[in-house]
Every structure is written in C-alpha cells, then in structure tokens.
C-alpha positions, 0 to 999 in steps of 0.5 A: 877102204871108206865108203862115201855113199850119198850124203852118208858119212864117211864110214868103214866096217871094222874088224876086230879081235875079241876076248874068245879064241874059237877052238875050231878057228884057232883064232879070237871070234872077230867083232865088226863095228861101223867106224865114221872117222873124225872130221878131216879137219881134226890136226890131232888124235881125234876123240872117240864115242864107242856107241853100243846097241841094245837088245836088237829083240827076244833072243829066242828068234834072235833078235827082231832085228835080222840077225845079221843086220848092222846098228850104223847110227848114222844119225847119232854119229853126225853129231859127234862128228860135227863135234869133232869125234870119231865115231864107233859102233860095235855090234856084240858078238851073234848079232849083225856080222859079228862071229859068235852066239849072243849070250846075253840071256833074256831069262828072268834069272838074275844069274844068267842075265849077270853072265850075259852082261859080262860076255857084253862087258868083255865085248866092249872091252876088246874093242875099247881097247883096240880102238886105243890102239890106233893113231888117229884116237886119242885113248885118253879122250874115249867116251863111251855111250849106248841105247836100252842096254847098251845103255845100262852097258855103257854106265857098267863099262865106266864103273868097271874101268874107272881109268879107261874111260872119260865119261858115260852116256847112257839113252834109255838104259836098262838090261831089262825090262821093269818086271817084279824082282829082275827091276833089282838087277839093274838097280843093283849094275847101277850102285855097283857102277857108281861106287867104282866110276871116276868121271861123270855119266849123262842119262836120258829118258823119255817120261813115257819109256815102255819098259821103266817108270820115272819111279824106277829110274829115280831109284836107279840114279839115287843107287848110282849117286848114293853109292858114289857115281856122278850122273846128270839125269834129264827126264823129258816129256812124253814123245810119241815113237816106240811108247819113248824108248828112241829119244835117241832118235829125237836130237832136238830134244836132247842136243842141248843136254849133250852139249852142256855134258861134253863141255863139261868134259872138256869139248869145245867147238 
C-alpha cells in the first residue's frame, strides 16, 4: 500500500530480488527500495530515475548512517516527480533494510575496490531489470543517477549496459577519496565507462568537494571523454555544508543544468 505522510510524496517500499541466492534461505537476497510513482496525470508508462546512494560511511562500523536506515532522497525525487518521472532509491546489499553483507570494501587495494564495485553493479542491474518489467514504467526511458559512490556507480553502469539506459547523472561521483595511487582507481573506472558509453552523462561537483580536487575531477572527465564518452561537467562554486560533497542538497544550484540535460534527452514539461 502507498503511504502518504503529510507534506510528502506518495511512496512505498519495494522488495526486489538480488542476483545472489542465499543457500540458507533457498532464495535470492532481497534489496529494499523507496519508490515514488510518477504523477497521476502521467497518461502512458513513465520514465524512471534509479538513484544510487553513496558509501554511507566506513565499513568497519557499518557506516556512519545506522545499518537499517533507508536513504529515501525525497528532495531529489520531488525534482524528478515534478517533471513526470517515477523515482526509485534502492539500498544495496548490507545497507538499509536490504539483506546480505556490505561488500563494498574501503581497503586501499585496487582488487578489493573492484570486487566491491562489481557487487554494487550487480545490485543496480537487478534493480533496473526488475523495474523495466513493471507495466507503469517505460523500460526504454530509464536514467541511472547517484551521489558519491552512487554517482561513479551510475556512470560505470551506463558504460557497461549501453543499451539499457538513456543516460547517467553523477553528483560528486567517486568510489574512493583522493589519496595516493587510489585516485587512479576512479579514473580507470571512468575511462572504461567512457569506452562503453553510448548515452550522455551529466557530472555535477562543487569546487570545495572534500574528497576530490578540481584538477582530479577534470582528469577523470578528460579520461572519460577521451575514451569516447559524452559527459557534460559542471563545477559549481564552493558550498558550505559538508565541504562541498553534499551538492545534491542544493537544487537551486544544479536545477538549470539538470533541466538542460533532460531536454537534451528529449524530455519537456
């Protein structure tokens, strides 16, 4: 049943089977996701945004966000809802109310980072394909978007599934904070994504992002576009909250850029 809290968008929690079967349960582990249906005025099947969360904190402590907390991204859902989109915010395995272990390593080890990214990509693919089969969703018009780890994850997913989505959006995207040689891990993911991407991408960063310098972000963008990707990069001025990493909470800054990107994809309202 769809719950309608005061001053909130209509929403419900979906249970989505992951790609991983738990032998003890004899079924796939489940992914929980906050779902905001498209406006009731939508006449045909609606476009969908799948919004991917960031790391949620350090792995050893199960994250600075409580283990069972669901990140619902309602303010971002409002922006897309007003433009006719359905919006889904899944919690990957081991986070929120999703089952399983959190396997997205924080170790300064490229192999472990790559394994964690693959776990995350598997979860995104399970979610996208589940939603594609829903009758109220237009499976030909799915966007992947996200914040921090979820931003890089969305760009990487679009590069690996070029026929599956119509574009990707990255808010402050990066899998691991800039530190020594690990910065190269992010760039290599973006280069690989650019080589496979067939749809546009939108990258949004604040100049004072606490995890990534502007020089590094430009280097990632150069790598992505040099490999063949099409990405529009916006670098906004410094913002105060969380040293720039929470740009997604400032729609007044990015709304015009997002509107232009959606128009580029053929959406008008």
